[in-house]
PyMOL CGO cylinders between C-alpha atoms (Angstrom):
from pymol import cmd
from pymol.cgo import CYLINDER

trace = [
    CYLINDER, -8.07, 6.39, -3.31, -5.06, 4.42, -2.18, 0.3, 1, 1, 1, 1, 1, 1,
    CYLINDER, -5.06, 4.42, -2.18, -2.27, 6.60, -0.80, 0.3, 1, 1, 1, 1, 1, 1,
    CYLINDER, -2.27, 6.60, -0.80, 1.31, 5.53, -1.51, 0.3, 1, 1, 1, 1, 1, 1,
    CYLINDER, 1.31, 5.53, -1.51, 4.53, 6.77, 0.08, 0.3, 1, 1, 1, 1, 1, 1,
    CYLINDER, 4.53, 6.77, 0.08, 7.94, 5.54, -1.04, 0.3, 1, 1, 1, 1, 1, 1,
    CYLINDER, 7.94, 5.54, -1.04, 10.97, 5.38, 1.25, 0.3, 1, 1, 1, 1, 1, 1,
    CYLINDER, 10.97, 5.38, 1.25, 14.61, 4.90, 0.36, 0.3, 1, 1, 1, 1, 1, 1,
    CYLINDER, 14.61, 4.90, 0.36, 17.54, 5.19, 2.76, 0.3, 1, 1, 1, 1, 1, 1,
    CYLINDER, 17.54, 5.19, 2.76, 15.33, 6.53, 5.55, 0.3, 1, 1, 1, 1, 1, 1,
    CYLINDER, 15.33, 6.53, 5.55, 13.93, 9.34, 3.41, 0.3, 1, 1, 1, 1, 1, 1,
    CYLINDER, 13.93, 9.34, 3.41, 10.28, 9.43, 2.51, 0.3, 1, 1, 1, 1, 1, 1,
    CYLINDER, 10.28, 9.43, 2.51, 9.48, 10.61, -0.99, 0.3, 1, 1, 1, 1, 1, 1,
    CYLINDER, 9.48, 10.61, -0.99, 6.12, 12.02, -1.89, 0.3, 1, 1, 1, 1, 1, 1,
    CYLINDER, 6.12, 12.02, -1.89, 4.94, 10.85, -5.32, 0.3, 1, 1, 1, 1, 1, 1,
    CYLINDER, 4.94, 10.85, -5.32, 4.59, 14.36, -6.77, 0.3, 1, 1, 1, 1, 1, 1,
    CYLINDER, 4.59, 14.36, -6.77, 8.17, 15.39, -5.93, 0.3, 1, 1, 1, 1, 1, 1,
    CYLINDER, 8.17, 15.39, -5.93, 9.85, 13.63, -8.82, 0.3, 1, 1, 1, 1, 1, 1,
    CYLINDER, 9.85, 13.63, -8.82, 8.72, 12.42, -12.25, 0.3, 1, 1, 1, 1, 1, 1,
    CYLINDER, 8.72, 12.42, -12.25, 10.10, 8.85, -12.08, 0.3, 1, 1, 1, 1, 1, 1,
    CYLINDER, 10.10, 8.85, -12.08, 8.90, 8.42, -8.49, 0.3, 1, 1, 1, 1, 1, 1,
    CYLINDER, 8.90, 8.42, -8.49, 5.46, 9.63, -9.49, 0.3, 1, 1, 1, 1, 1, 1,
    CYLINDER, 5.46, 9.63, -9.49, 5.37, 6.94, -12.18, 0.3, 1, 1, 1, 1, 1, 1,
    CYLINDER, 5.37, 6.94, -12.18, 6.48, 4.27, -9.70, 0.3, 1, 1, 1, 1, 1, 1,
    CYLINDER, 6.48, 4.27, -9.70, 3.85, 5.39, -7.19, 0.3, 1, 1, 1, 1, 1, 1,
    CYLINDER, 3.85, 5.39, -7.19, 1.09, 5.42, -9.83, 0.3, 1, 1, 1, 1, 1, 1,
    CYLINDER, 1.09, 5.42, -9.83, 2.04, 1.96, -11.08, 0.3, 1, 1, 1, 1, 1, 1,
    CYLINDER, 2.04, 1.96, -11.08, 2.18, 0.70, -7.49, 0.3, 1, 1, 1, 1, 1, 1,
    CYLINDER, 2.18, 0.70, -7.49, -1.25, 2.20, -6.80, 0.3, 1, 1, 1, 1, 1, 1,
    CYLINDER, -1.25, 2.20, -6.80, -2.71, 0.39, -9.81, 0.3, 1, 1, 1, 1, 1, 1,
    CYLINDER, -2.71, 0.39, -9.81, -1.12, -2.92, -8.81, 0.3, 1, 1, 1, 1, 1, 1,
    CYLINDER, -1.12, -2.92, -8.81, -2.30, -2.62, -5.20, 0.3, 1, 1, 1, 1, 1, 1,
    CYLINDER, -2.30, -2.62, -5.20, -5.81, -1.78, -6.41, 0.3, 1, 1, 1, 1, 1, 1,
    CYLINDER, -5.81, -1.78, -6.41, -5.84, -4.95, -8.50, 0.3, 1, 1, 1, 1, 1, 1,
    CYLINDER, -5.84, -4.95, -8.50, -4.33, -7.04, -5.71, 0.3, 1, 1, 1, 1, 1, 1,
    CYLINDER, -4.33, -7.04, -5.71, -6.79, -5.71, -3.12, 0.3, 1, 1, 1, 1, 1, 1,
    CYLINDER, -6.79, -5.71, -3.12, -9.78, -5.91, -5.45, 0.3, 1, 1, 1, 1, 1, 1,
    CYLINDER, -9.78, -5.91, -5.45, -11.88, -8.01, -3.04, 0.3, 1, 1, 1, 1, 1, 1,
    CYLINDER, -11.88, -8.01, -3.04, -11.52, -5.45, -0.24, 0.3, 1, 1, 1, 1, 1, 1,
    CYLINDER, -11.52, -5.45, -0.24, -10.90, -2.31, -2.32, 0.3, 1, 1, 1, 1, 1, 1,
    CYLINDER, -10.90, -2.31, -2.32, -14.15, -0.65, -1.20, 0.3, 1, 1, 1, 1, 1, 1,
    CYLINDER, -14.15, -0.65, -1.20, -13.15, -1.07, 2.45, 0.3, 1, 1, 1, 1, 1, 1,
    CYLINDER, -13.15, -1.07, 2.45, -9.65, 0.26, 1.78, 0.3, 1, 1, 1, 1, 1, 1,
    CYLINDER, -9.65, 0.26, 1.78, -10.89, 3.43, 0.07, 0.3, 1, 1, 1, 1, 1, 1,
    CYLINDER, -10.89, 3.43, 0.07, -13.30, 4.24, 2.93, 0.3, 1, 1, 1, 1, 1, 1,
    CYLINDER, -13.30, 4.24, 2.93, -10.43, 4.63, 5.41, 0.3, 1, 1, 1, 1, 1, 1,
    CYLINDER, -10.43, 4.63, 5.41, -7.64, 7.19, 5.42, 0.3, 1, 1, 1, 1, 1, 1,
    CYLINDER, -7.64, 7.19, 5.42, -4.67, 4.87, 5.68, 0.3, 1, 1, 1, 1, 1, 1,
    CYLINDER, -4.67, 4.87, 5.68, -1.67, 4.63, 3.41, 0.3, 1, 1, 1, 1, 1, 1,
    CYLINDER, -1.67, 4.63, 3.41, 0.93, 2.17, 2.20, 0.3, 1, 1, 1, 1, 1, 1,
    CYLINDER, 0.93, 2.17, 2.20, 4.58, 2.93, 2.97, 0.3, 1, 1, 1, 1, 1, 1,
    CYLINDER, 4.58, 2.93, 2.97, 6.84, 1.05, 0.59, 0.3, 1, 1, 1, 1, 1, 1,
    CYLINDER, 6.84, 1.05, 0.59, 10.51, 0.67, 1.49, 0.3, 1, 1, 1, 1, 1, 1,
    CYLINDER, 10.51, 0.67, 1.49, 12.82, 0.37, -1.51, 0.3, 1, 1, 1, 1, 1, 1,
    CYLINDER, 12.82, 0.37, -1.51, 15.98, -0.38, 0.48, 0.3, 1, 1, 1, 1, 1, 1,
    CYLINDER, 15.98, -0.38, 0.48, 18.06, -3.57, 0.53, 0.3, 1, 1, 1, 1, 1, 1,
    CYLINDER, 18.06, -3.57, 0.53, 15.18, -5.39, 2.26, 0.3, 1, 1, 1, 1, 1, 1,
    CYLINDER, 15.18, -5.39, 2.26, 12.05, -4.10, 0.54, 0.3, 1, 1, 1, 1, 1, 1,
    CYLINDER, 12.05, -4.10, 0.54, 8.82, -4.24, 2.50, 0.3, 1, 1, 1, 1, 1, 1,
    CYLINDER, 8.82, -4.24, 2.50, 5.35, -2.76, 2.59, 0.3, 1, 1, 1, 1, 1, 1,
    CYLINDER, 5.35, -2.76, 2.59, 3.91, -1.25, 5.77, 0.3, 1, 1, 1, 1, 1, 1,
    CYLINDER, 3.91, -1.25, 5.77, 0.25, -0.48, 6.24, 0.3, 1, 1, 1, 1, 1, 1,
    CYLINDER, 0.25, -0.48, 6.24, -0.49, 2.67, 8.28, 0.3, 1, 1, 1, 1, 1, 1,
    CYLINDER, -0.49, 2.67, 8.28, -3.65, 4.37, 9.47, 0.3, 1, 1, 1, 1, 1, 1,
    CYLINDER, -3.65, 4.37, 9.47, -6.17, 1.62, 8.75, 0.3, 1, 1, 1, 1, 1, 1,
    CYLINDER, -6.17, 1.62, 8.75, -8.35, -0.04, 11.38, 0.3, 1, 1, 1, 1, 1, 1,
    CYLINDER, -8.35, -0.04, 11.38, -6.86, -3.17, 12.95, 0.3, 1, 1, 1, 1, 1, 1,
    CYLINDER, -6.86, -3.17, 12.95, -9.30, -5.53, 11.21, 0.3, 1, 1, 1, 1, 1, 1,
    CYLINDER, -9.30, -5.53, 11.21, -8.71, -3.98, 7.80, 0.3, 1, 1, 1, 1, 1, 1,
    CYLINDER, -8.71, -3.98, 7.80, -4.93, -3.95, 8.34, 0.3, 1, 1, 1, 1, 1, 1,
    CYLINDER, -4.93, -3.95, 8.34, -5.10, -7.67, 9.09, 0.3, 1, 1, 1, 1, 1, 1,
    CYLINDER, -5.10, -7.67, 9.09, -7.15, -8.28, 5.92, 0.3, 1, 1, 1, 1, 1, 1,
    CYLINDER, -7.15, -8.28, 5.92, -4.69, -6.26, 3.82, 0.3, 1, 1, 1, 1, 1, 1,
    CYLINDER, -4.69, -6.26, 3.82, -1.67, -8.07, 5.26, 0.3, 1, 1, 1, 1, 1, 1,
    CYLINDER, -1.67, -8.07, 5.26, -3.27, -11.48, 4.65, 0.3, 1, 1, 1, 1, 1, 1,
    CYLINDER, -3.27, -11.48, 4.65, -4.00, -10.48, 1.05, 0.3, 1, 1, 1, 1, 1, 1,
    CYLINDER, -4.00, -10.48, 1.05, -0.43, -9.28, 0.51, 0.3, 1, 1, 1, 1, 1, 1,
    CYLINDER, -0.43, -9.28, 0.51, 0.84, -12.64, 1.81, 0.3, 1, 1, 1, 1, 1, 1,
    CYLINDER, 0.84, -12.64, 1.81, -1.45, -14.47, -0.65, 0.3, 1, 1, 1, 1, 1, 1,
    CYLINDER, -1.45, -14.47, -0.65, -3.92, -15.68, 1.94, 0.3, 1, 1, 1, 1, 1, 1,
    CYLINDER, -3.92, -15.68, 1.94, -7.71, -15.13, 1.75, 0.3, 1, 1, 1, 1, 1, 1,
    CYLINDER, -7.71, -15.13, 1.75, -8.66, -11.63, 2.91, 0.3, 1, 1, 1, 1, 1, 1,
    CYLINDER, -8.66, -11.63, 2.91, -11.65, -12.86, 4.89, 0.3, 1, 1, 1, 1, 1, 1,
    CYLINDER, -11.65, -12.86, 4.89, -11.82, -15.59, 7.52, 0.3, 1, 1, 1, 1, 1, 1,
    CYLINDER, -11.82, -15.59, 7.52, -14.72, -17.79, 6.58, 0.3, 1, 1, 1, 1, 1, 1,
]
cmd.load_cgo(trace, "trace")
C-alpha cells in the first residue's frame, strides 16, 4: 500500500485526521498507483512514503525507499522511463 502524508505550512497532516484531507490523500494514492503502475509491485514491497507539500511551491518527496527505487520513482514522476534499458 502506498503511504501518503500531506504537508501545509510546515505542518504534516495524517490522512485520517480530517475528512477532506482523507479524500485528498485517497485520491492522491489512486493517482500515484496509476502513475507508478510499471513499478507498483516494487513500491508496495518497501515501507517508504510520499510526502506531498501543498504550499506555494508544491512538491513531492519520496522517503524511506531504497536508493534505486527512489531513483525509479523520481524518474517516473518527471515523465521519464522508470527503468534504464
